Structure formats: structure tokens, C-alpha cells
N, C-alpha and C positions, 0 to 999 in steps of 0.2 A: 347749130346742131353739134352733137358731141363727135369727138374724134374716136369714133370706135372701129372704123375700117382700117385696113392695111393697104398701101398703095402698090405693094408688089405682089397681091394676091387678087384672084378673079373676085370682083366684088359680089358675084353670085354665091361665092362660098366662104366670105369673109365672116369671121367670128367678132362679135363685139368684144372689147377689151376685158380680160380676165385675170384672175390672180394665178392661173395655171399657166399662161403663156401660151395658150393654144390659138393658134390663127386660123383654123379650118372650122367652119360652122358646124358641119357635120360630126367632126372629132369632139367639138365641145358639146354638142347635144348629147352624145353617146357616153362621155367621161362624166358631165355634170349630172346626168340622169342618175348614175349609181351613187355619187355623193349625195345628191338630194335625197334619194331613197334612204340611205342609212340615217340621215337627219329626221325623216318622217318616222322611222321606226322609234328613234328617241322621243319624239312628241308623243307618240302612241303609248310609249312605257311611262309617260308622265314627266319626262326631263325637259320639256319645251318651256316656253313661254306662259305666264299666267293668263288664263282666259278672262279677260275683261269684256271682250265683244265690242270694241271701240277701234278707232283708227289705230291708237298705239298698239293695240292687240295684232291687228292686220299686219303692221309694219315689223313687229317682233317676230310674227311667224316667217315673214319673207326674209328677215334676217337670219334666223335660225336655219332655215332651209338652204339659203344660197351663201353663207358665209364662207365657205370653202372656194367659192366660185368667183364673186364679185366684190370689189372693194365698197361698191356703193349698196350693198344688200341691206334692206331695211329701210331705204331712203326711196320715197316716191320720185317718179321721173321728172318732176320739176324742181327737185331739190338739187342745186349743184353741189357735187362731191369732187373735192380735188384728190386725184389719183396719186399714188406713189411716184408716178413719172412726171408728175407736174401738170398733166393735162386735167381739165375739168369735164366731168361727166354729167350732163343734164339733156334731157330730151323733152321738153314741155309739150312739144307737137309731135304726136305718134299717129300715123295713118293706119287704117285697116286695109285688108287685102284689096278692097275695091277702091281705095284711094280717098274715101271720105275719113275725116279725122276722129280720133276718140276725143273725150273730154279735154279741152285745153287745159294744160298745167296749172294755170292760176286759179282754175276752179276746183282742182282736186280736193284741196283741204276742206272746203266748204260743203262739196258732195259727200265726202266721207262722214263729216259731222252730221249731215242729214240722215244718212243711213244709221248712224249710231242713235240718234235721237229717236229714229223711228223704231228701231229695235227695242229700246228701252221703253217706249211707250206701248209696244206689243208685248211686253213682259219676256222678251227674248224667246218668243214662239212656246213659251210653256203652257202646258195645260190643253193642248190641241190634240185632236186625234190623229193618226198617222197620215190619213189622206190629207187633212187641212194642213198640217204641218208640212208635208212634202210639197204642196203648191207653194206655201208661203217662202219655203226655204228655196225652192227653184226662182222664185221672183227675186228674192234677195241675192242669189248668185248672178242672175242676169242683171240686176242693178249695179253691182259691184263691178261686174265685167265691162259694163258700159262705160265706168269711170277709168278702168284699165289703169290703175294707179302706178304700176311699176312698169319699167322698160321690158323686162323679162319675168317669167315665172308667176304671172298673174293667176293662171289656172291652178297650179298647185297649192298656191298660197290661199286662194279662196276654197279650195275643197278642204284643206285642214281647218280652216276657219269654221266652215259650215258643219264639218264633222263634229268638232268640238261642242258648237251650238246643239246639234241634234242630240249628242250625249247628255248635255244638261237639261234638255228638254225631255229627256226619257225615250228618246228614239235612237234608231242606228242607220247609218247611211255607208253604203258599201260600193265605192268607185271602182273598185278592181275589176268589176264585170262590165265597165263601160269601155267600149273601144274607142280608139282615136277618132274614127270618122263619125261615130256617134256624137261624141262631145262636139266636134267641130260643127256638124249640122244643128245641133241645138244652140250653140254659140251663134252661129251666122243668123239663124232665125230670130233669136232674141235681140241681136245689136243691129242687123241690118234690115230686118222686116217687122220689127216690134211685135213679135209674136212668141210669147212664153210656152206655147203649146208643147214644143218638142222637149223643153226643159221641165216641164211639169211631169210629163209622160215618164221621162227618165227618173225624175225623183220619185214618182209613185213606184216605180218599178224597184228602184235600189234602196228603199226603205222598207221592203216587203221581203222577209226572210225566205218565204217558199219561192217567190220569183227569182230571188238572187240564187238560191240553190239550184234551181232549174237551169238558170243561164250559165252558172259556173260548170255545172255538169256538161252542158253542150260545147262551152267554151273548151273545156279540157280535152273533150274527145276531137274537137277540131285542131287543138295544138298538136296532139299526137299524131295527126294525119298532115302535121306542117301545112295547114290552112292559113293564109295570111289575114288572120282575124281582125287586126288593127286596121286594116284598109276597108273594112266592110261595116256597114250598119248592122247590128246584130242585137236583137230586143226579144222579150217574150211577147206572146200575143197580148194585146191590151183588152182587157174585158169590156164588153160592149161595143168595141170598135169592128164594124163589119168590113172585111177586106177579101178580095180576091187573091189567091195564093195558088201556087204550084207546089205539089207534094214533093220534098227532096228525099224523105226517108223516115223510118220510125226506128225508135230504139228505147225498148222497155215501155214506160208510160209516157214517153214524150216523143214528140214528132218535131221535125224540121221542114218549114216550107219557105218559099220565097216569092216576094214581089219583084217588080222592076227595081226596086231602090232598096229593099231590105231583106235580111234574113230573120224569120221569125221562129221562136221556139213555143209550142203549145203542148197542152195536154192531149193524149190520145183520147181522152174521154170528150174531148171537144169535136172530134172528127165526126162529119155526117155518116149516116148509114144508107146504103151499104159503104163500107169504108172505102175511101179513094187508093188508087194504086199510085205508084212512083211515077211522077211526071204529069199526072193528072191535075187539072185546074179545077178549082171548086172554090165557093164562097165559104168563108170561115167567120163564124159568129162567137168568138171567145166568150166564155163565161167566167166568173170569178175562180181565182186561183184558191185552192185550200189544200191542207195537208192530208186529207182522206181522198183527194181526187174526185170528189163528187160534185161537178158543176151543175148548174141549174137550168141548162138549156143545151141545145145542139146546133152544130153548124148546118149549113144548107148545101145540099148536092149542087155540085157545077156542071160544068160543060167540057 
């Protein structure tokens, strides 16, 4: 196991060794997030690594993002890296929150090669409709995340990778409207329950400019009210998914409703008639989102 913790610090708040000399996990998270965000801007501007969509590309993205933070940036967790202080960083065995292991380090290279071969055989998901692309890209993220090739930074590295893949395939993905809680739930469902449904739902949404804009508008309003959005599962209503909700409020052509576990943003045109009042529970049957706000059906009156 790597010598990443510091004996004079509470282990629950200890940071893994880093180039910044930060010993608090929370401080490292906060400061590194800003540094990585700047590197993401560089990649968005076309100043990042060449997009070849193979293991080397994934590692190059990780190196670019985390070059200011970790000496082992760009190396998978099974690769021993001698640090400047003489210690060796390596962590071939990495466990999930529930204690079960991610893929053993010895199998990472082969697993990434299989992903590469599959992508190549699938022509890098080019020529697909948006919905089909979204589902295939969601499955790809789930597969790479199950490998969990890096000690830290897997999520951000994978998102850049798949964003570049989407761009090449003629689509767009916008992760800026995905809350932390939503990403965690989708990842847990995929990796621990072998269920990619949550991830596919998320990718269908973030590949749809209309739903992205609706969600961004709602998130901006919640931020203005200092609502803790990152701790909540917030999504647009999924077309065709019948669900019982409680109306929280209406603003313009959008409404906000909640279930026991989610906050949903929908189109007012999808509300049943007579229109529910605030705190009323009803059955929502969302229809397809479109720019004109003209859905093909109606919700059902509740109780």
C-alpha cells in the first residue's frame, strides 16, 4: 500500500501525498479543484492532449488535469511511481465505499485495451442518433469507472474523455448541470448494482440542449437562493416515466416538483388540468421536451 497518509494528522482528514504539500483532505479537494478547473479550460480551448480515444489518451488527460497536484498524474494506480521524497506511490488494490474492490491493478491495462478495441470496433460511436449515442456513452463511462484506473481523479478524467468523444461523433455533453449527488447515485447504481439505468438517463438529458437549458435555468435560480444543489438529485422530468410528485412551485413555463429522493424540473404544459397547487401531490406523465413547449400528452390528476 502507498505511503499516502501522515501519522500526525487524523486519518479521516488526511490527504494523499501531493505536490502542493497540503496535508488536509478537505483543503486538497478545494485547492486542487480550482487548479484542475483551469486545466479543463485549456483542454476545452484545444490545448490539451491529442484525442486518440485509447488508454494513452485517457492517461494523457489525467496527466494534464492533475499535473499541478500529483507527481503520479498520468499513471494508473498499479504503476509504481517514485516520488521526489523517495517513497513509491502505487495502489493496485483500491476499494469502493462498501468495501468491495475495484478491478485489481494487474488487470487494468488489459481492461483498458478491451475498452479501446470496443470503441474502435464501434467506430467511436459516430453516426448514431443522439439517444443511441447517449446510452452507449453512458455504458462506456460505467465501464471505465468500474476499472477505476487512477487513485484519484477518475470522474473528471472520464468526463473529459467522453466529452471529446461526443464532440468527434457530432454530439455535445454538458456535465455542468449534473449535481454531485446525481453523479454519485448514477455511479453507485452502475458499479455496485450493475444497473446503468441512472447513467443512461443522465446522458440522455445532458445531450439534449433543451433539457440542459431548462435544468440550468432552475439551478441558477436555486443558487441565487443559496440552495445546496450539490447535495440533491436534481433532474428534468424523464419523458415517458410516470411518477408521483409534489408540486414545489411554478416559474414561467417551468415547474419544480419533488419525490422522496429527487427534485424534478418539468414543463408547465405537462401539468394536469385543473393545474395542481403548491404542495399538492399528483401523478406526472412527462412528454417529450421540445423548443416550442408543445408536448404530446398530459399528466394525470393526483390526490
